[in-house]
N, C-alpha and C positions, 0 to 999 in steps of 0.2 A: 817284654814281660814287666808288669807293674811291680814297684817296690812295695813291701809291707814292713810297717814299723809297729813297735809295741808302745802302747800308751797306757799307763797305770792312772786309774781314776781314784784319788784318794781324798778323804775329808772327814770331818766330824759328822756324828749322826744329826739328822735333821738339818743339813744343809742344803738339801735338793740335789744330792748327788745322783740319785736314782732318776730324777727328772732329766739331768744333764745326759746320763748314760742313754736314756730312751730318746732324747732328742737327737744324739749323735748316730745311734745305731738302728732306731726304729724296730722292725720286726727281725732285723739281722742278728738275733742274740740267742744264746742258749744258756742253760743253767746246769751245773754239774757240781762235783765236789773236788776239793784239792786232792791229789794222790795220797792215799794213806790216811786222810782225816776226813771228818764229816763237817767240814766248813763249806758253806756255799760259795761256789765260784760261778760269777756271772761274767760272760764275755760276749763281745759282738764285733761286727765289722763295720767300719764307717769309710765311706769314700771321700778322699781329700782332694784338693786341687791337683792338676798335673799328673793324674792317674795313680797317685799313691793311695794305698789302702792302709788304714789303721786297725790294727788288732787291739780292741779297747778291753781293758779288765777292770771291773768295777769291785775294787778291793772292799773288805768289811770296814764299817765306819770305826774310827779310832780318833781319840782326843789328843793323842801324842804318840811319840815312838817309845815312850816308857810303858811297856806292855803290861797289862793286868789280867789279860784273858787270852784263850786260845786264838779268837778271831784277830785280836790285834797282833799276835805273834806271826800270823800269816803275813801281814803287811810288812813287818820288819824284816822277815826271812826273805822275802822276794826282794826287797830293796838292798839287802846285804850280798845276795848271791848273783854275781854277773854271769855265772854258768847257767843260771836257769833259762829255760827256753822263753819264759815269759818275762825276763828281765827288761824293765821299760827302757826305750830309747828316750822318753819324756814322761815326766809325771806331771799330772794336771791336779792341782789342789783346788777343791771347790770349797768356797767360803760363802757365808750368809751375810749380807750387807749390815744386818742388824747386830751380828755377833763377831764382827771382824777381828776384834782384839783377841779373843779366845781362840778363833780359828787360825790366826797367824802364828801361834806357837808351833803347831804341826808343820806349817809352811817353812818356817825358819830351820827346823830340824832336818827336813828333806834337803834343804839346800846345802846343809852341812856335808851331806852325802856326795856332793858335787855331780848330781844327776839334773839335767836340764829341767827347770820347773817353771810352769806356767801358773799363774795365779788366776783363778776364775772367781769373780764376785758376783754371785747369784742373787735373784730376787730385786733386780735393780728397779723393777716397777714399784717397789715399796718405799724407795728413797724419798719422794716428795711427800708421801703420806707420813713418813716418820720424821721428816725435817732433816734428812741427811744429805750432805754434798761430799764429793770427793775430788781431790786434785790427782787424777790419774797419771799424769806425767811426773809430778813429784814422786808418788808412791812407786812407780816403775823404776826411777832413778835410785831411790832410797833402798828398795828391796831387791835390786838388781834382777829384774825379771820383766816379763811382758805380762799385761793384765788384760783379760777379757771380761768386760762388764756385760753381763747378760740377764735376760729374763725368759726362763723357759716357759713361763705362763703366757707371754707375749711372742714367744718364738723370736726374741730380738737378740743379736749378738753372736748366735750360733755360727754363722758363716764366718765372722771374724774369728771365732775360736778355732774353726777347721783350718783357716789360713795360718794361724799362729802355730798350730800343732804341725802343720806341713813344713814350716820353716824353723823347725825344733833345733837345728844346728846353730841358728843365730841367737838362741836364748843363752843368757851367761849361766856359767856354773859356779861362779864366785860365792862363797857363803856370806851370809848377812852379818855375822859376828865371828869373833875369834874365841872359840870355846875353851881353848887352852888356858885362857887367862884365869880361870877359876883355880887352877893349880899348875903352874908354869913347870915346876920341877917334876911333878908327877908325869905330866904329859911329854916332857923332854926324854925322860927315861923309857917311856913307851916307845917313842919315835926311834931312839937308839936300838931298842930291841927288836922293832919291826920297821925298818927303815922303808920298806916297800909297800906299807899298808897304810890306808886312809885313817887318821887318828880317830875321827869321829865314829867310824865303823868298829874300831877296837873297843872304844868307850862303851858302845851300845851292847857288845858282846860281853864285856866285863861285868856291866850292871844288870844284865838280863839273861834269862835262860832260852837263848835263841841259837840257831845254827848259822855257822858262818863259812859256807861254801866248803873248801878243802883245807882251811886253815886249822891248824891244831889247837883246839879250844884249850886243852890242858896246858899247852905251853904259854897260851895268853894269860891263863889264870895264874900260872906259876910266876909269871913276870909281874902281874899286877899285885899278887899277895906279897911277892918279895919286898914291895916298896911299903910293907906294913899298913895297908889300907884295910880296915875292918869293913864289915857291911854297914855299920852305922856311919863310918867315914864316907863311904861310897853314896849312901843316902843323903848326907849333907852336902856332898859335892853336887848331886843331882839336883838338890833344891837351889844351890848357887847358881847352877846352870840355867834352871827355870827363871830365877829373878833376873839374871842377866838378859835373857831373851826378852822377858816383858818390859824391861828398861828400854831395849832398842825398840820393841813395838810401840810402847806409849810415846816415844820420841817420834816415830814415824807418823803416827796418827794424829799427834799433836798439831802437826802442819798438814797432813794429808787428808784429814777428815774433819768435817764440821758437822755438829748436831745442834739443830735449833729445837729445842724442847718445847717451844711455844707452838710450833706447827705440828707437832706429833698429836694425832687423833687416835685413840686407843680404846676399843671396846673390850679388850681382853680381860681387863680385871673384873668388870661388871660380869661378863659371861662366865668367867671362872667362880665368881662368888655363887653363881646358880647352879653350874654343871657339876661343882665339887661340894655342894651343900650337903650336909649330913642327912637331909630328908630328901629335898628336891633332887639332888643328884641321883639317888637310887631310883626314885620315881620316874625320872627322865630316862635312865638307862633301861628300866623295865618296859617303859612305853617304846622305846626304840627296838627293843629285842622282840616285843610282841608285833609290832609293825613289820619287821623283817621276816618273821616266820609266816605272817599273813600273806605277805607279798610273794614269799617263795612259792606258796600254794596257788594263789589267784594268777600269777603271772606266767607260771610254767605249765599250766593244766593243758593248754592248747598244743604246744609243740611236743609235750609228752605223749598225748593221745596219738598224735600224727606219727611220732617215731614208733610207737607201739605197734600201730597198724601196718606201718611200712615194713618193719621186719617180720611180722607174720605173714604179710604178702610175698615179701622176698624169699622166705623160706618155702612157702607153697609153690611159688613160681619156679624156684630151683628144683623142687621135687618133680614137678610136671614136665620141665622143659629139657632137663638133662637125662641122659640115659640111666635107667634104673641100676643101681649097684652100690657097692660099699662106699665109693668116693661121694657119690650124690647124697648118700644117706648121711655121711660125715658133714657135708656142707649143710644140708637142710636141717639135720636133727641135732648137730653138734655145735659147729662153729657159728653159724648165723644166729640161733636162738642164744647161745652163750654170750656173744658180743651184743645182741640186742638187750640183753640183761643189764649191761653197764651204760650203753649209749642213751637209753631211755632217760637216765638220770642227768645227763649233761646239763639240760636247762636249769634244774634246781641247784645243782653244785655250782654252775656258772653264776647264778643269781647269789648264792651264798657268798662265794669269793667277791662279787661286785660289791655287796654291802660291806664286807670287812675292808676292802681296798678304800671304799669312801670314808669309813671311820678312821683308817689310819692316815689317809692323805689329808683329811680335813684338820688333823691334830687332836681328834676327840679321844682317840684311844688312849693317849697319855693321860688323859683326865680320868678314864676308867680305871687304869692302872693305879693312879694315886687315891682315887675313891676307894677301890678295893682293898688297898693297903690297911686301911683301918679294921677290916674284917680278918684279913691274914694274920695280923700278928696275934690275934686272940687263939689262933689255932696253931701256933708255933711254926708259922711260915714267915719267909721274907717277903716285903712287898714285891721284891723282884720276881717272886714265884707267880705272880698274876700273869707276867708276860708269857710264860710256857704254859699255863692253863689256858689262857684264851687263845693262844695261837695253836693249842691242842684241838680246837674246833676245826681246824683244817687238816692236821696231821700230827699224830704224836711223835713221830720221828723227828723232824726239825724242832718240835716243842721240847723234847727232851735234851737235844742238842743246845737249846737256848739256855739251859739251866747253867751253862758255863760261867755266865755273868755273876752268879751267887757265890760270894767269897766262902760262906760257911759251909763246910762239908755236909754238916748234919741237914741243914735246910735245903742244900742242893740234893742230897739223897733222898729226902722225904718228897720233895718235888718230882723227882724222877719216878719214885715209886707210884705216886697217886695220879700223875698226869694221864695215864691211860683210861682213867675214869671218865675224863671229859670227853664229850661225844665228838669223835672225829667225822670228816666227811665220808669215810669208808663205812661208817655206820649208817649213813644217811639212806643209801638204797634200801637197806633192810627195814629200817624204820618206815620209809615212805610207801613200800609195797604192802607191808602189814597194815599200816594205818588206813590205806586206801581199801583194804578188805575187811577190816573189822570195826573202823570208826565211822558213824554216819556223817553225812555232809551237812548237817544243820549247823545253825550259827546262834550265838549268845552275845548280845551287846555289839553286834556287827562282826564279832570274831568267830571263825569257823572252828567247830570241834577239832577237825584234824590239825589245824595249825597250833591250837591250844595244847593238843596232845603232843606235838613235836616239840614245842617250847618246854613242856613239862619234862620230857624225856632229857632235854639238855639241862634243865635245872637239877634234875635227878643225879645226873652224871656229875656236875659240878659240885653239888651238895655231899655226894659221896666221897669225892676227892678231899674235900675240906675235912670231913668226919674222920676220914682215914688219916689225914695229916695230923689231926688232933690226937688220935690214939698212937700213932707212931712216935710223935714228939714225947709222949709219955712213956712208951717202951724204950726207944733208942737212948742209951746213956752216953750221949755224945755232947760235951760241953761247947758252946759257941756263942758268939754275939756279933751280930752285924747291924750296920745302919742302912736305911733305905733312902737313896737318892735317885731321883727321876727327873729328867729335863721336861719342861712344859713347852713344846714348841708354839709358835704362833698359829693362831687359827687362819685357815685359808680354804679357799673354794678348791675342792679337788681338781686336779688337771685331767681332763677327759681322756687324753692320750695316755697318761700313766695308768689310769684306771683300767682302760681297755687292754692295754699290754699286759697288766698284772692278771686280770681275768683270763686272757688268752694263755698266758703262760703257766698259771696254775691249773686251769682246766686240762690243758694239753698234757701236762705233768701227770695229773691224776688219772686221766683217760688212758694214755699210752703206758703209764706205770702199771695200773690195773689190767690194762688190755692185755698185756703180754702174759700175765699170770692166768686171766681168765681163758685166753686163747689156748694155752698149754693144758689147763685143768679140763676145758670143754673136750678137747681131743681125748684125753685120758678117759673122762667120764663116759664119752659116747662109746668108746672101745668097751668099757666095763659093762656099760647098759646094753650093748648090741650083741654081746657074746657071752657064753655062759657054759658050764660044764654038765655032763649028764644028759639022761634021758629027757627029763622034765623040760629042758630048754631046747634040745635038738628035736624033739618029737611034739613040739608044742601045738602044731596045727592038728595033728590026729587026736591028741588028748582032748583038746577044746571041742572038736567036732563031735567027738564020742559022747562027752559030758553034755553037750547041749543039743544032742540030735533030736531030742522030742520037743524042743522049744520053738522050732520055726523062726530062728533068729534071721534078720537081714544080713546081707553080706557085710554092710558097715558094722553093725553090732558085732558080728562074729570076728571080724578083723580086729575089732577094738579089744575084745576078750583075749584073742591070741596074743596082741601086743602086751596087753597087762600081764598076761601069764609068763611071756618071755622076760619081761622087765623084772618080774619078781624072782625068776630063777636064773637071772644073769648074774655076773660076777658082783655086780655093785648091788643087786638085790639080796644076794646072800650076805655081804657085808652089812647092808642095812638091817636085815633081820636079826644078825648077830648082835647088833647094838641096841635094837628096838626095846627090849626089856628095860634097859637102863633110862630111856627117854620117855617111854610110854606114860609113866606118872606125870610128866610135865606137859602132856597133851599134844605130843609130837608122834608122827609115824616114821617108818624106816627111811622114807624119802627125805624128810626134813632131817634126819639123823645124818644121812649122807651129805646133805648140805652144809650142816654144822661142822662135821669133820673137815671137809674140803675147804672150808672158808677159814681155817686156820692159816692157810697161805695168806689170805687177805680177807677181811670181813666182807668186802663188796662181792666176792665171788658167790656167796650165799644165794643171791638172786640168779646169777648166771648158771650156777649148778641146778637149781629148781627148773630154770627154763630149759636147760638141756635134758634132764630126767623126763620132764613133762612132755617134751616133744618127740622123744624117741618112740617110733611106731605110730605117732599121731598123723592122720591126713587132713584133719580139719584146719581152718585158718585161725582158730581162736588164739587170742593174744594170751601172754603168760598170766595175766592178771585173771582172765576169765578161766584158765585152766587151774589155777590155784583156788579160785572160788568154788570150782566144781568138784573139788576133791572131797572124798567121804572118809570120815573117821572109821577105821576098820573095827574098833572095839565098841564105841559109844553109838555109832551111827550118825547120821547128820553132817553137816559141813565140817571139814577137818579145822579150817581156819575160822573159829568162832572168836567171840570176845575174850574169853578165858584163854584160849591157846595163842591168841595173837598177843595179848598183854604178857603172857609167860615168855613168849619168844622175844618180845622187844626188851623185857627186863633181863633176860638171859644175855642178849647182846649188849645191853647197857653196862653190864658188870664184868662180863667174861674177857679174858685176855686172848682174844681171836686173831692174833697178828704175830707171826713168828718173825717179821722185820723189826717190830717193836722190841721184842725179846733180845734180838741181836744187838740193836743199838743200846739197850740197857747194860747188856754185858760189856759191850765197848766203852761205855761211859763210867761205869763202876769198876771195870777192870776185874770182874768176878762173875762166876756162874751162880754164885749163891743168891744174888738179888733176883735176877730174872727167873730162876727157878721157884723161888718163893712167890714172886708175882703171879706166875702161872698157876701154881697149886691153890693159893689163897684166893685169887680172883675167880678162878673156876669153880671152886667149891662154893664160893659165896653166891655166884650167879646161879648155881644149880639149885641151891637151897632157896633163894628168892623166887625163882621161876617156879619151883615145885609148890611153894606156899601159895604164890599168886594163882596158879592154875587150880589147885585144890579148893581154895576159897571162892573162886569166881565161877567154877563150872556149875 
């Protein structure tokens, strides 16, 4: 039986930690949340020499063990708790060769916890370019560790790193410095009070709000406070500790690292001047966005058409090949069309994540954050609010979680409340199917009308978020002031492996996350659409045959009339009819009403719901797009999905809070039902009014 060891991957943001994680684990990775908290937990398996397996945990990026956010608390609490099932047998600290001095602060702190710690110096391929040379033997001796010099870009040094991890028992646990020297009497008293505890662990617990296994925190605090240390005193001691560590690091790098500035060739300053320029920066960003949305349409049309036809044929084949009955009907009219309604959008969603991954990997996204900070401040938001607003284009849930980095409660609350306005990937299926139905395929200046419409919807969402933030900033009477700091990483060519893994992971997460909800709702909807109460449903055949006896209808036309009559008098038809008066002024019929209600579980369910409703009782092979295009407005006549009703529907989804998962996370982050309920009521009312005005003006 092969042995498994726990490996904690730790490092500052932008050191290439994700690249190292991907290089070690490949596709053997999964993403979840830490128990009880909504902080992302990435873990994977790596095969090491001699049949050893490494369970690798990619911990959130942190600059030090002096935590200032929930993400950083996760790192500290794991390293302090030996009883945790994920407690590392070895810590791997990933550093960037260009920022070694800053990165080593975290390394020296982890060494004080007496955990075997390997130092990984990443991006070694940039050393010659930057005029950097390292004396690895000297640094290993000085830092009491083993060093792996690697380049994930060139896949160099990874096997050596695996070898070092497998030999973790040979790695020294001796600390780099004696922290107790900052106040010998204080630490001596702590040692006497807790003779069996590691002093640096106690120090971290005293100075921060973290859990410490089964140790009684109150007892630690009582001993610490007994020695008359105020919060200001502890802060000064923390500063003395940091200074002492940097003195040691400077001494180590003075001999272990040489930088020849005459050899360094850097285009970064020139590029930054252009990409963060107050005019050209915004223009370039706008061009990039236009290119992305045009590419999403142009590149995905062929696979989307293929998937659309495939599911229509699969549904028809299932209906013809399996014995007729409820189960066959469930498969062909419920499950297959419902799943087809989400699978069809995999190409476009994958391309969206592809472009976002490339922008992040290249270092450009940090410039966008810096650029947008100039706008944000005018509307009462922190520059840090840009990160949630931009990441909200993927999903509002992790975007709202990302607000934890905003120190000011007022700015954080405003960001949480306005983030759902940004266009998330769940809205994308709704937009794409409606745009395909009501926006023509022409072009202007080489750009398609459909791509421009999609971009306009994204801009409307972002603009509404900013405007709402401005209003909330005036309404909410909370005093606060913060400063915006963002690190500008070096520009680099995106690693192909990282981009591919990101696209696979994000798309898989979207599809399987949405798929479970859609599958459940498809089954429920099929049942509600296939059964109904009373004579009108049960005697549909006789009623329709009697009503159309004089019209000589073909068998196909007659069956279609019967199916429509049954659907109208089914459970779902009765529900839809009940809400139809409220949505008819928006240009919707009862079928769209059902889709809107069911999509509160998740916005992308809208398309799956319509696919299920339109498939019930249908025998033809028409795809969902064709069926939707053929729908007739029961009041006005003509197509149901017109330019007016299509724009109305897209604007409704642009502004409505159609996502119960987002409401749940807002409740969790604000620790109150007040804010999510206000969000739901105000956003839904605003969406209804805008959609109503749009339809009435355009019809």
